[in-house]
TIKOLLUM-281814 format. One record per residue: x, y, z of N, C-alpha, C, CB in turn. Coordinates in Angstrom, 1 decimal. Glycine has a CB too. Layout:
<recs>
((X Y Z) (X Y Z) (X Y Z) (X Y Z))
...
</recs>
This chain:
<recs>
((93.8 113.1 83.6) (94.4 112.0 84.3) (95.5 112.6 85.2) (95.0 111.0 83.4))
((95.7 111.9 86.4) (96.7 112.3 87.4) (98.0 111.8 86.9) (96.3 111.8 88.8))
((98.8 112.6 86.1) (100.1 112.1 85.6) (101.1 111.8 86.7) (100.6 113.1 84.6))
((101.3 112.7 87.7) (102.2 112.3 88.7) (101.9 111.0 89.4) (102.3 113.4 89.8))
((100.6 110.7 89.6) (100.2 109.4 90.2) (100.6 108.3 89.2) (98.7 109.4 90.5))
((100.3 108.5 88.0) (100.7 107.5 87.0) (102.1 107.2 87.0) (100.2 108.0 85.6))
((103.0 108.2 87.1) (104.4 108.0 87.1) (104.8 107.2 88.4) (105.2 109.3 87.1))
((104.2 107.5 89.5) (104.5 106.8 90.7) (104.1 105.3 90.6) (103.8 107.4 91.9))
((102.9 105.0 90.0) (102.5 103.6 89.7) (103.5 102.9 88.8) (101.1 103.6 89.1))
((103.9 103.6 87.8) (104.9 103.0 86.9) (106.2 102.6 87.6) (105.3 104.0 85.7))
((106.6 103.5 88.6) (107.8 103.2 89.3) (107.6 102.0 90.2) (108.2 104.4 90.2))
((106.4 101.8 90.8) (106.1 100.6 91.6) (106.1 99.3 90.8) (104.7 100.8 92.3))
((105.7 99.4 89.6) (105.6 98.2 88.8) (106.8 98.0 87.9) (104.3 98.2 87.9))
((107.8 98.9 87.9) (108.9 98.8 87.0) (109.6 97.5 87.1) (109.9 100.0 87.4))
((110.0 97.0 86.0) (110.7 95.7 85.9) (109.9 94.5 86.0) (111.8 95.8 86.9))
((108.7 94.6 86.2) (107.8 93.4 86.4) (107.3 92.9 85.0) (106.7 93.6 87.4))
((107.5 91.6 84.8) (107.1 91.1 83.5) (105.6 90.6 83.5) (108.0 89.9 83.1))
((105.0 90.6 84.7) (103.6 90.2 84.8) (102.7 91.3 84.7) (103.4 89.4 86.1))
((103.2 92.6 84.5) (102.3 93.8 84.5) (102.4 94.4 83.1) (102.8 94.7 85.6))
((101.2 94.8 82.7) (101.0 95.5 81.4) (100.2 96.8 81.7) (100.3 94.7 80.3))
((100.7 97.9 81.2) (99.9 99.2 81.3) (99.1 99.4 80.1) (100.9 100.4 81.5))
((97.8 99.7 80.3) (96.9 99.9 79.2) (95.9 101.1 79.4) (96.0 98.6 79.0))
((95.5 101.7 78.3) (94.5 102.7 78.5) (93.1 102.1 78.8) (94.4 103.7 77.2))
((92.5 102.3 79.9) (91.3 101.7 80.3) (90.6 102.6 81.3) (91.5 100.3 80.9))
((89.3 102.5 81.4) (88.4 103.2 82.4) (88.7 104.7 82.5) (88.7 102.5 83.8))
((88.9 105.3 81.4) (89.1 106.7 81.3) (90.5 107.2 81.9) (88.1 107.4 82.1))
((91.4 106.3 81.9) (92.8 106.6 82.4) (93.8 105.6 81.9) (92.8 106.7 84.0))
((94.7 105.3 82.8) (95.7 104.3 82.5) (95.7 103.2 83.6) (97.2 104.9 82.3))
((95.5 102.0 83.2) (95.4 100.9 84.1) (96.6 100.0 84.1) (94.1 100.1 83.9))
((96.8 99.3 85.2) (97.8 98.3 85.2) (97.2 96.9 85.4) (98.8 98.6 86.4))
((97.5 96.0 84.5) (96.9 94.7 84.4) (98.0 93.7 84.9) (96.5 94.3 83.0))
((97.7 93.0 85.9) (98.6 92.0 86.5) (98.1 90.6 86.2) (98.8 92.2 88.0))
((99.0 89.8 85.5) (98.6 88.5 85.1) (97.3 88.4 84.4) (98.6 87.6 86.3))
((97.0 89.4 83.5) (95.8 89.5 82.7) (94.6 90.0 83.4) (95.5 88.1 82.3))
((94.7 90.5 84.6) (93.5 91.1 85.3) (93.8 92.5 85.8) (93.2 90.2 86.5))
((92.8 93.4 85.5) (93.0 94.8 85.9) (93.2 94.9 87.4) (91.8 95.6 85.4))
((94.2 95.6 87.8) (94.6 95.7 89.2) (94.3 97.1 89.8) (96.1 95.4 89.4))
((94.9 98.1 89.1) (94.7 99.5 89.6) (95.1 100.4 88.4) (95.6 99.7 90.8))
((94.9 101.7 88.7) (95.2 102.7 87.7) (95.1 104.1 88.1) (94.4 102.4 86.4))
((95.5 105.0 87.3) (95.4 106.4 87.5) (94.2 107.0 86.6) (96.7 107.2 87.2))
((93.3 107.7 87.3) (92.2 108.3 86.6) (92.2 109.8 86.9) (90.8 107.7 87.0))
((91.3 110.5 86.4) (91.2 112.0 86.7) (90.7 112.2 88.1) (90.2 112.6 85.8))
((90.1 111.2 88.7) (89.6 111.3 90.1) (90.6 110.8 91.2) (88.3 110.6 90.3))
((91.6 110.1 90.7) (92.6 109.5 91.7) (93.0 108.1 91.3) (92.0 109.5 93.1))
((93.3 107.3 92.3) (93.7 105.9 92.2) (92.5 105.0 92.1) (94.7 105.5 93.3))
((92.4 104.3 91.0) (91.4 103.3 90.9) (92.0 102.0 91.4) (90.8 103.1 89.4))
((91.3 101.3 92.3) (91.9 100.1 92.9) (90.9 99.0 92.9) (92.3 100.4 94.3))
((91.3 97.8 92.5) (90.5 96.6 92.7) (90.6 96.2 94.1) (91.0 95.4 91.7))
((89.5 96.0 94.7) (89.4 95.6 96.1) (88.6 94.3 96.2) (88.8 96.6 97.1))
((88.0 93.9 95.1) (87.1 92.7 95.1) (85.8 93.0 95.8) (87.8 91.6 95.9))
((84.8 92.3 95.4) (83.4 92.5 96.0) (83.5 92.3 97.5) (82.4 91.5 95.4))
((84.3 91.4 98.0) (84.3 91.1 99.5) (85.0 92.3 100.2) (85.0 89.8 99.7))
((85.9 93.0 99.6) (86.7 94.0 100.2) (86.1 95.4 100.0) (88.1 94.0 99.8))
((85.1 95.5 99.2) (84.5 96.8 98.8) (84.0 97.6 100.0) (83.4 96.7 97.8))
((83.2 97.0 100.9) (82.6 97.8 102.0) (83.7 98.3 102.9) (81.6 96.9 102.7))
((84.7 97.5 103.2) (85.8 97.9 104.1) (86.6 99.1 103.5) (86.7 96.7 104.4))
((86.8 99.0 102.2) (87.5 100.1 101.5) (86.7 101.4 101.5) (87.8 99.7 100.1))
((85.4 101.2 101.3) (84.5 102.4 101.3) (84.4 103.1 102.6) (83.2 102.1 100.7))
((84.6 102.3 103.7) (84.6 102.9 105.0) (85.8 103.8 105.4) (84.4 101.7 106.1))
((86.8 103.7 104.6) (88.0 104.5 104.8) (87.8 105.9 104.2) (89.2 103.8 104.2))
((88.6 106.9 104.8) (88.5 108.2 104.3) (89.0 108.4 102.9) (89.3 109.2 105.2))
((88.3 109.3 102.2) (88.7 109.6 100.8) (88.6 108.5 99.8) (90.2 110.1 100.8))
((87.7 107.6 100.0) (87.4 106.4 99.1) (86.0 106.5 98.7) (87.8 105.1 99.8))
((85.8 106.3 97.4) (84.4 106.4 96.8) (84.3 105.2 95.8) (84.2 107.7 96.1))
((83.0 104.8 95.5) (82.8 103.7 94.6) (83.3 104.2 93.2) (81.3 103.3 94.5))
((83.8 103.2 92.4) (84.1 103.5 91.0) (82.8 103.5 90.2) (85.1 102.5 90.4))
((82.5 104.6 89.5) (81.3 104.6 88.7) (81.7 104.8 87.2) (80.4 105.8 89.1))
((81.0 104.0 86.4) (81.1 104.1 85.0) (79.7 104.5 84.4) (81.6 102.7 84.3))
((79.6 105.8 84.2) (78.3 106.3 83.8) (77.4 106.2 85.1) (77.6 105.5 82.7))
((76.3 105.6 84.9) (75.4 105.5 86.1) (75.6 104.2 86.9) (73.9 105.5 85.6))
((76.5 103.3 86.4) (76.7 102.0 87.0) (77.9 102.1 88.0) (77.0 101.0 85.9))
((77.7 101.5 89.1) (78.8 101.3 90.1) (79.5 100.0 89.8) (78.3 101.4 91.6))
((80.8 100.0 89.8) (81.6 98.8 89.5) (81.9 98.2 90.9) (82.9 99.2 88.8))
((81.4 97.0 91.1) (81.3 96.4 92.4) (82.7 96.1 93.0) (80.5 95.1 92.3))
((83.7 95.7 92.2) (84.9 95.2 92.7) (86.0 96.3 92.8) (85.4 94.1 91.9))
((85.7 97.6 92.5) (86.7 98.6 92.4) (86.2 99.9 93.2) (86.9 99.0 91.0))
((87.2 100.6 93.7) (86.9 101.9 94.3) (87.9 102.9 93.8) (87.1 101.8 95.9))
((87.7 104.2 94.1) (88.6 105.2 93.7) (89.1 105.9 95.0) (87.9 106.3 92.7))
((90.4 106.0 95.1) (91.0 106.6 96.3) (91.5 108.0 95.9) (92.2 105.7 96.8))
((91.0 109.0 96.6) (91.4 110.4 96.3) (92.9 110.6 96.4) (90.6 111.4 97.2))
((93.4 111.6 95.7) (94.9 111.8 95.7) (95.4 112.1 97.1) (95.2 113.0 94.8))
((94.7 112.8 98.0) (95.2 113.1 99.3) (95.4 111.9 100.1) (94.3 114.1 100.0))
((94.8 110.8 99.8) (94.9 109.5 100.6) (96.1 108.7 100.1) (93.7 108.7 100.5))
((96.7 109.1 99.0) (97.9 108.3 98.4) (99.0 109.3 98.2) (97.5 107.5 97.2))
((99.0 110.4 98.8) (100.1 111.4 98.6) (101.5 110.8 99.1) (99.8 112.7 99.4))
((101.4 110.0 100.1) (102.6 109.3 100.7) (102.9 108.1 99.9) (102.4 109.1 102.2))
((104.1 107.8 99.6) (104.5 106.6 98.8) (104.1 105.3 99.5) (106.0 106.6 98.5))
((104.2 105.3 100.8) (103.9 104.1 101.6) (102.4 103.8 101.5) (104.3 104.2 103.1))
((101.6 104.9 101.5) (100.1 104.7 101.4) (99.8 104.2 100.0) (99.4 106.1 101.6))
((100.4 104.8 99.0) (100.2 104.3 97.6) (100.5 102.8 97.5) (101.0 105.1 96.6))
((101.7 102.4 98.0) (102.1 101.1 97.9) (101.2 100.1 98.7) (103.6 100.9 98.5))
((100.6 100.6 99.8) (99.7 99.8 100.5) (98.4 99.5 99.7) (99.3 100.4 101.9))
((97.9 100.5 99.0) (96.7 100.3 98.2) (97.0 99.4 97.0) (96.2 101.7 97.7))
((98.2 99.5 96.5) (98.6 98.6 95.3) (98.7 97.2 95.8) (99.9 99.1 94.7))
((99.3 97.0 97.0) (99.3 95.6 97.6) (97.9 95.1 97.8) (100.1 95.6 98.9))
((97.0 95.9 98.3) (95.7 95.5 98.6) (95.0 95.1 97.2) (94.9 96.7 99.2))
((95.3 95.8 96.2) (94.7 95.5 94.9) (95.3 94.1 94.4) (95.1 96.6 93.8))
((96.6 93.9 94.6) (97.2 92.7 94.2) (96.6 91.5 95.0) (98.7 92.7 94.3))
((96.4 91.8 96.3) (95.9 90.7 97.2) (94.5 90.3 96.7) (95.8 91.2 98.7))
((93.7 91.3 96.2) (92.3 91.0 95.8) (92.4 90.1 94.5) (91.6 92.3 95.5))
((93.4 90.2 93.8) (93.6 89.3 92.6) (93.8 87.9 93.0) (94.8 89.8 91.7))
((94.4 87.7 94.1) (94.7 86.3 94.6) (93.5 85.7 95.4) (95.9 86.3 95.5))
((92.6 86.6 95.9) (91.6 86.1 96.8) (90.3 86.0 96.1) (91.4 87.1 97.9))
</recs>
């Protein structure tokens, strides 16, 4: 698991009572209002983009589908570490994940 990424996610969600950190999907995930939002895995940042936002996310550099075994998870993608090395880029992906929870 990408521990520095996990620590950066923890900092983004610090102080929020609507967020719970849980071990899920082979890493640590952040659940917002009872729904998985994003997390740190061995491959990078796992992000909920929703089924409607998946194709647009996959068209971006360093983004791949989230796979669980042979199955592709339709509403999630994995963003490689180089695409979230900047704190603003990480925050933008987290906002995108939270927006998908509302949409």
